N, C-alpha and C positions, 0 to 999 in steps of 0.2 A: 758301593759307590752310587748306584742308581737310586737307592732308597735315600741316601744322604742328600743327593742333588734334588730329589723331589721334595724332601722336607724343607731344604733351604728355599726352594722356589715358593712353596706354600707360605713360608714365613714372610718372604718379601711381599707376596700378594696381600697378606693380612696387614702388614705395616702400611702399604699403599692405601688400602681401603680405610684404615683408621684415619688417614690424613684427609681423605675426601670429605668435603662438607664442613671442615673446620673453618671458622671465620674469625678474623681479627676482632678484638674487642671494640674497635672503633668503626667497623663497617658491618652492614647486614645485607644479605641477598634478598632484595625486595622485589625486583622485576617490574616491568611495565613502563620503564622510562628509557629503554634502549640499552643502557649499561647494566641495569638490574642491580645496581649497588647504591646504597645510601650511606654517605659519610656522616657518622654521628657526632663528629667533633664540631663544636660551635653550635650545637643544637640543645635546646631545653624543651622537654615534653611536658605533658599534663596528665596526671592521674586523678580521675574522679573517685573519691573514697566515699561510698555510700554507707552512712553510719547512723548511730542513734545512741542517746545516753542510756537507754534501757537495754541495749544489745550487749549480751554477756561476752561475746567473742570479738567485738569491735576493737578493744584494746590490742588484741593479737594482730589485727590488720594494721593498726597504727605502728606497731613494732616492726612488722614486715616492711612497711613503707620507709621507716627510718633506716632499716638495713639496706633496702634497695637504693636509697639516696646516697649511700656510700660508694655505689658503683655507677650510677647514672645521674644525669642532671634532669630533674623534673620538678614541677610544682604540684603538690597535692592540694586538691580542693575537697574539703570534707563537707559533703552534702548530707544534711541531717533530715531525718524522717520521724514524724510523730513525737517530737519533743520541743523544747523551748527555742530551738535554733532553726526551725523550718522557715524557708522563704519561698515565695512564689516561683522564682526561677529554678530553685532546687527541685520543687515538685514537678516542674516541666521536664527537667533532666531525668528524674525518676521515671516519669511516664515515657519519655522518648526512648530510653534504653531498657524499658520493661523490667525494671529492678523489682524482684520479688523476695529476695533474701538479704539479710544483713548479718555480717558485712558483705559488700560486693565492691568490685572495682572495675573501672573502664579506663583503658589507656588511650590518650590522644583523641577522645571523642569518637572512637571506632567501636561501634556496637558489637562487632564480632569478637572483641577482646574481653567481653564481660566474664568475670570470674568471681567465685565465692571463696576460693581457697586462700588462706592467709600464708602465702608462700612468697618469700623474697625472690627466689629464682624465677617463679612464674610471672611475677610483676615485671621483672627486668625483661624477660622474653617477650611479653605482650607489648611492652613499651617499644622495644627495638623493632618489632614487626609492624608497627602501626603508624610510623612517621610518614608524612607526605614525602614523595620521592624528589620533589623539586629542591633546588639549591636553597639553603636556609635564608629566610628573610632577615634583613637587618632592621632592628627595632631601636628607636630612641624615644624616651619618655621623660616628661618633667611635669612638675606641679607648681601652679601659681594660684594663690587664693583658693577658690572652690572649683578650679578646673584642672583636669589632668590632660595634658597634650601629648599626642602620640604621632610619630612619623614612621612610616614603614617603607623600606626599599625592597621590592620583590619582583622577580621575573615571571610571575604567574598571577592569575586572578585570585583574589583573597578577600577574606573578611576579618575584621579586627574586633575582638571582644575584650572587655576589661572586667575581670572578676574582683569584687571586693572581698577580702579575707580578714578574719580577726584571729589574733593569737592571744594566748595567755589568759583565757577565761577559765577560772577555777570553779568547778561544779561537780556534783556527784556523777559517777559513771558505774553502771552495773558491770561487774567483772573486774573492777579496779578499786582503788581507795576512794574515799568520799571527797577528798580534795584533789581530784584528778584535774590536770591542766589540759584543757581543750585548745588545740591549735588548728590553724588553717580552716576555721569555720567559714563556709561559703555563705555570704550575706546577699548575694545577687549580682547581676551584671549591671554595670553603670550605664546610664542612658547617654545617648549621643554617639558620635563617630559614624563610620561607614566603611565600605570595602573599597578595593582598588583593582584595576585591571592588570597591573603588572607592567614591567618594563621601565618604570621610573619611580621616583620617590613620590609617595602620596602627598597631597596637601596635608597640613596639620589637622589631625582629627581631634576634636574637643569632646571630652567626657566630663559630665557633671558629678562632683563628689557630694554625697549626702551630708546633711547637717550633723549626723553622728560622727563624721570624720573631721569636719571643719570646726567643730566645737560649738556650733549654733544650737545644738540640742544635746541633752544628756542621755537620750535614748540610744540603744545599741541595736540598730536595724540596718538592713541593706537597702539598695535602691528599689527593690521590689517589696520591701516590707517583710516583717517576720511575725510569727504568731505570738511572740512574747520573748522574754529574756530572763535568765536566771544566772546566778553566779556572779563573780566579779567582772568588771569591764576590762577588756583587753586592749591591745594595740592593733592598728589596722595596717594593711598593705594591699597593693593592687597587683594582680597578675594580668599582664598584657599578653593576649593570645592571638597569634596569627593562624587562621585556618585556610587551607587550600580549598577553594570552592569546588574544584573538580572532584575532590574525594571527600570533602567534609571533615578531613582529619587535620590534626595540628601539624604545622610545619616548623614553628619556632615559638618561643615564649620568653618573657622576662619578668622579673619581680621588682616592684618599686615600693620601698618602705614609705609609710605615711605617718610614722610616729611623731614627727616634728611639727605636724600641722596644729 
């Protein structure tokens, strides 16, 4: 009986240990804000996808991002290097996060999350661990003419960035078929706007859309310009990103289609 009781006790201890550290899919143990818990519901993150048309393994990262999108809400920004879709703002991000291998990914502008593995599970884990711990900002955005207007309500000091993205560009891709469809091509950050101190709704922040979006020009370039263009022209969208200035990481984001312009 003594042996049986000891065995049962050890089994109970093992079961309890297995439960320790388990976290609900909608929360993560972040720490640093008093409660140590970040509620992921109502939040959209950002994953910087450092890629290139000459990169043989980059399509595998694109697949991992698609798989991760089935589990988490985030906006991918495909930042190209040494190909026809390079832009100045993209090169600044490559330098900022010291990217040296392709593909690579960074979650929520947190340099500590830099990875090169094409793993859906790792992308999800890095995204979960890198959100700003402040309550999610409320974002509203609209477009009129050549101006994108943004209003943010947040209880923390923040910065607003708007990234111009392009979908549906058909062009060759090493490691995939010649008519590969490139989506989420990062064309640069829109000019205009500013940050807020928190505690109330920002004044309306105005961002200027480039001619390539409004139809005044047939070229396909972002606000910072690009080194060139190849493949078919795609459709545009804007990622409105709210960064917590105390951490430099993403608190919330939203996506605004621009196809109808």
